[in-house]
C-alpha positions as CSV (number, residue, x, y, z in Angstrom):
1,M,-47.4,146.7,161.3
2,N,-49.9,143.8,161.5
3,T,-53.3,145.2,160.7
4,Q,-56.3,143.1,160.4
5,T,-56.1,143.3,156.7
6,T,-52.4,142.2,156.4
7,I,-53.1,139.3,158.8
8,L,-56.2,138.2,156.7
9,E,-54.2,138.6,153.5
10,R,-51.5,136.3,154.7
11,A,-54.1,133.7,155.8
12,L,-55.8,133.8,152.5
13,V,-52.7,133.7,150.3
14,S,-51.3,130.7,152.2
15,N,-54.5,128.8,151.3
16,V,-55.1,130.0,147.8
17,S,-54.1,126.6,146.3
18,K,-57.4,125.2,147.9
19,M,-59.6,127.8,146.1
20,T,-62.5,126.1,144.3
21,L,-64.0,127.4,141.0
22,D,-67.0,128.6,142.9
23,A,-64.9,130.5,145.4
24,A,-62.9,132.0,142.5
25,S,-66.0,133.1,140.7
26,F,-67.3,134.7,143.8
27,L,-64.0,136.5,144.6
28,W,-63.6,137.7,141.0
29,G,-66.9,139.6,141.4
30,V,-66.0,141.2,144.8
31,R,-66.0,145.0,144.6
32,L,-66.3,147.8,147.2
33,D,-69.8,148.8,148.1
34,P,-70.8,151.9,146.0
35,V,-70.9,154.0,149.2
36,D,-67.4,153.0,150.1
37,E,-66.1,153.5,146.6
38,K,-67.5,157.0,146.6
39,R,-66.0,157.7,150.1
40,S,-62.6,156.4,149.0
41,N,-62.7,158.5,145.8
42,D,-63.6,161.6,147.9
43,L,-60.8,161.0,150.3
44,A,-58.4,160.4,147.3
45,A,-59.4,163.8,145.9
46,K,-58.8,165.5,149.2
47,S,-55.5,163.7,149.5
48,R,-54.4,165.1,146.1
49,L,-55.3,168.6,147.4
50,G,-53.3,167.9,150.6
51,T,-56.4,168.7,152.7
52,L,-56.9,165.4,154.6
53,T,-57.4,165.5,158.3
54,E,-55.4,163.0,160.4
55,D,-58.6,160.9,160.8
56,E,-59.2,161.0,157.1
57,Q,-55.6,159.9,156.5
58,H,-56.1,156.9,158.7
59,E,-59.4,156.2,156.9
60,I,-57.8,156.4,153.4
61,D,-55.0,154.1,154.6
62,E,-57.6,151.5,155.5
63,Y,-59.3,151.8,152.2
64,R,-55.9,151.3,150.5
65,R,-55.2,148.2,152.5
66,V,-58.6,146.7,151.8
67,G,-58.3,147.7,148.1
68,R,-54.9,145.9,147.9
69,L,-56.5,142.8,149.6
70,I,-59.4,142.8,147.2
71,E,-57.1,143.2,144.2
72,M,-54.8,140.4,145.4
73,L,-57.8,138.1,145.9
74,R,-59.1,138.9,142.4
75,I,-55.8,138.2,140.8
76,Q,-55.7,134.8,142.5
77,A,-59.3,134.1,141.5
78,Y,-58.5,135.1,137.9
79,A,-55.5,132.6,137.9
80,V,-57.8,129.8,139.1
81,L,-60.5,130.6,136.6
82,N,-58.0,131.0,133.7
83,A,-56.4,127.7,134.6
84,A,-59.8,125.9,134.4
85,K,-60.4,127.0,130.8
């Protein structure tokens, strides 16, 4: 399924070779907003208990997609920053 996140991920990965040190430094620092981090943790706890509603399942799926995208960007940023040392 082509979600906004997967489409954006493909676009960013295909251009990672153009990442500047400034962009890498910025991306290395990207994290979820504390409100979103708390919400995703709350949903994860409900998921472990098996008590998510259908809407919450969709929501946690979106958090997972975004989390994977952020992690992928941070890995690429780390590689650029590490290569510059």
